[in-house]
N, C-alpha and C positions, 0 to 999 in steps of 0.2 A: 502493500499502499504507500503510494509515493505524498507524504502525507508532510507537509511542509512544518518545519519547526520552527518553533516561536522563535521570533526575535529578538537580540538584546543587540542596546547599541555595544557591550563589551560584556564578553561571557567567562566571566574569570571562574568556572568550575569549569567549564568546558576546558582551561587551561590547566585547572589543575590535574583532570583527568588524566592528562598526557606527561604528567610527571611526579604522577603522583608517589610512586616509591620512596623516590627520590628526596622530596621534598618529608614526607614522613621520617624517613631515617635521620636525614638532619635532626630534623627537630629532635626527636627523640635523642639523638647524640647529645644535645642541650641540657635535657632535661634530666638526663642519664648524670649530667658530671657538678651541676647545681649553677653552675655558673650565668647570671641573668644579663650583668649590668657590663656592658663594653668586654674588656679578658680578649684570649686567643679568639674568638671565634669570629670578632669583629676585627679584627686588627689583619685576618687573613684577608674579611672583604674588603674593607680599606685599602690593601696590597691589589688585592685580585682590579677594581675598579679603575685606581688611580693605574696599573699598566695598560687597562682597556682603553684609558682617556689618550695617555700617552703622558703625564704628568708625573711630578715626584711624589706626592703627598695627596692623601684622599682622609679625611676625617669623617666620621660619622656621628650624627646629630639626630635630634629625634624628629625633623620634620623640616621639607623646604624652605618652607618660611624662616626658620630658625639658620638655618643654614645661609639666607640672604642677608638675615641678621646681621650672625658672625663677620660673616663677608664682607662685611661696611664698616663694623668694627676693627676687623683685623687691617685695612684698608685705611683706617684714620679717620674716617668720617666722625666729627664733633656736633654736637650742639651747634644751630644757627649756619653752618656751612648746606650747598645746594646740591642734589643728585636729580640727575637726567635722566628720566625713563619715557617709555613709553602709557598713552593711554589708554592701550588696548591690549588687557593683561588680566588676568587674575589679579587681585587687588593685593593681595601680599604685597608683589613686588613694590609698588609702593607704602603699604600700607607699615613695611621694616624700616621707611629711612624715615617716615612719622616716628618710629619708636625710639630715635637716637637721642633725640629730637631735633633731623635737619628738615630738607622742603623738599620735595618732589615738583622737580619740574618738567611737565607734559611738551614730547615733540611729536609733533604728527607723522602717520604713519605713511610707509608705499605703498601705493594703490594695488601693488600684485603679490607682494608678499605678506603684506602687512606687516612688516616688523616695522621699527624705527627707522627713517628718513636721514639718513647720514646728510644732504643737502640743507637741511632745517635742521639739525642738531647744532653745527658751528654757532649759528644766529642766537643760539638759547643760552650758551655759556659767558658767566660774567665771573667776575674776582670773586665772589665765593662759592663759586662751581668746583665740587672737590672730586667729583666721580659720576659716572655714566653707566646705567645697568641696560646694558641691549637684552630683550627675550629673544629666543630663537622660537616665534610663536607654533604650534601645530605641530612643531617638531622640524622645521627648515631655521637656517641660520639667519640672522643677519647678516645687514653688509659690514664683515667684523675689518676687510681691510681700511674702510676710509674711515671707519669709528677708530680706529687703533693708532691710525696717521692724526687725527684729530687729537685724541687724547693724547699723544708725544707731544705734537705740538703746544697743548696748553697745561704739560703737565698735569691728567686725571688720571686716576685709578679708572681700570675696567673691570665690572664686574659682572661674569656671564653670568644671564639667569636660564638654565639648563632642564626648568623643571620638567618640558617635554621636548628635549633633544637629546637622550642619552643615547650614541651611537651615530646623529646625524653627523654630517661632515659640510667643510665649507674649502673649498680650493684642496680636498683631499685630506683636512684636518679637519679633526676628531673635535666637536663644540667642547667648549669647557678646558682646550687648552690653550686658546686662543690669548684671551685677556689674562690679567691678573691674579683673579681670582674667579671662584667658579660656585654655584651653587645648583646641587641636583634634588630633585624630589622623589621619593618611593613610594607617595601617596599609592592605591591598591590599583588604580585605574591607570598609571601608567608604564608605558614600555617594558620596565622592571620596575613592579611594583610588590612590595612587601604586603605580608594579611596585617594591617595596621600602620601608623605612623611611621613615618623613617626619612633621614634626608644625609646630604653628606657636603661637605665643601672640599674643592679641588683647589692647587694651585701646585707651583715650582716653586716658589718664595718664602723659607725657610723660617723668616721672623713670622710671615703671615700663617703658617702653621702652627710654631707654636703658641701664637697668641689665640686661636681658635681651639687649642689643643685647651690650654687653662679656662679659656670665658665658657669652653662648656661645661666645666664641671667646678661649678663655683667659683670661678677666679683661685682657681687652686693650682700649682706647680706640685707640690708632693701632698700626701692626707693631712688635712687641719692646718697647712700653709698654706694662704689666700693671698696672691699680690693684688688683683683686682675685683672689682665686684664683678662676679660674671651669672651666669645664670645655671640651671638644670637640663641640659640638652644630649642626651647620650643616647644613640642607637643602642638598641638592647638587641642580644646578640640571637632571639629567636627570630629578630627580625633578621640579623645579619645573618644565619643559616640557610633560613628560605631565599633570600635574596643571592646567595652564592650560588645554591643548585640551578635559580631561573636565569641568572648572567652567563652560564655555561652557553643557554638557550637562544640569548639576546639577537646576536646576527643572525642567525636564521629564521627569531620572530620578525626583526624588522627588513629583511630579503622580503618574506611573505609579504609583510604589511604592504612593498610597494609593489608585488605583484599585481596584490589587489584591489590596491588604488590605481594601479594602469589597468586593469580590466573594466572599473568603475569608471573612469578617463575618456576609455576607447567606447564603453557604452552610452553615455551621456552626449555624443557627439550629435549637434543637432536637435537636442530635444529641448524646446522652449526656448527661455529666455537663460540657462542655465550657463554659471561660470562656472567650470573646474578650477580645481589649485593650480595657485601659477607656481614652477616650480624654477627656478634661477639655472641655468646651462654649468653655475661652476658648483651647487651644491649639488648635496644628494640627500634629502628629508628621507625620516622616518615614519612621516603619517603618524601622527601621534593620533591626532584627527585627520580626519579626511571630511575637508569642511568647503558644500559649496556656499554660492552666491546666486541669489533671485532678488529679484524689487517686488514679487509674490510673499517673501517667505513666512508672514506670521499666517496668511491664508493654506501656503504650502506644508506649513509642520501641523497646522490642525489636519488637514485633510488626512496627511502620513500615519496620524492617531490614529485616525478612526479606519484608518486600511493597518494596522498591527504593523506599523513602522516606526521604530522610537527613531529618535530623533534628539541633539539638544541646541542650546544656543552658547558659544564662546566667542563674544559676551554679549549681552541685551544691551546691557548701559556701562560704554565709555568711562574711566575712571573718574574723566573730569566733571562728570554729570552725575556721578554718587553723592547722596547726604552728606556721607562722611569726609569728603573733600572740599564740600559749599565755602571753605576758609580761603583756599586757594583763590577765588571769586572767578570762577571762567565761565563762561556762557554757552549756551547751543549757538554752533558756530565756530565754536573757538579753534576748534580742530575738525574741519568736515570731513575727511579722507577717514579718519576714527569713527565718526557718526555712521556716515555712509554704511562702512563694514557695518554698524555691528544691529543697523538694520536690514542689513542680506543675508547675513550669515547663520547657517545653520548645516551641522556634524552628524555624519550618516554611521551608521555602525561598521568597525570597522576593528577586527584582529584577528588573528593568525588563522583560526580555526573556523570562521565564517564560509560558509559552502558558497560555490560557485550560484547553483540554485538560491540559497538567500541570498546573493547579493544581486540576482534578477529579481526576484521579487522586490526589494527595494527601488531598482529601476523603473519596474516596469507599473510600480505606485507612481513613481514620477511623472513616466510617461502618460499615465492615465488623466492624473491632473491638471497636464496639459491639453486633455483631449475634450 
């Protein structure tokens, strides 16, 4: 019986079934040792991720949000400084700037990649600018060559937000190895997702690494000796064990995502006003999200929901229009490219285990909408 499998935006249960014995064994090993916070399992995972990305140091923390916050602290961003970033991202990117407390300065995005526009970036620099946080949105790298040139010219730190881009490449180089320091997220829905929260800071800079290690453990360099006021942000051993298993499969999973995205691209050719994801020739995207654009987005999302196709909108309200950032004084029209994208984007089911038949079901539903 050819029964259509229920569609999910992401099917973590299907993923677990493919690696169940490895995951169960890894969890069992940690439980039998009784070592749950940091320790050998975490250290081995930190080394593996640093090796995968091609940097010297990985420091496990308890979320992608904390990874960015600690990266800002390690980069020397202080109260009253300004940090440039994109308004078209998850709130954590700009939220952590305010925790310092520094001021987020938004710069509009490129209409094709939806990443921060380096052409507009330099105009936003003031004497108070200390750092830039480019976000590699949906798993495609921002234009890092231009960003690094601007940063070098103005002596600014570059903190890569790689929450969605572990394994993505820019001119053959892994994201997370191009800036001065980077933050990863292991939120369950990420291409490398934990079974809970988790994150990591990546850097080649020994001083930054030492600072993050101190700050993540209440500012201590050794037990009960506190150099700084820090936070409690440690990756736990159970998450590191699960992630270590998954890391071995990540390259293959990312390749399969690319193939699935390629099939979608082919099938969406010529359907309505659909705009498929634009990937620049010098980029290798990993499709953390497969995100389309249409001027009829809201009607489309409603129609697909009624037809059993789950969707998500990343992100419906640009950050400068969020009530939490009202104090920055931006208005509708401040960042028109981001505002237009926010009104048009919607993401479709994509994950390594999705079948051709399920993808056809998605495409057929969208074609039906236009009929």
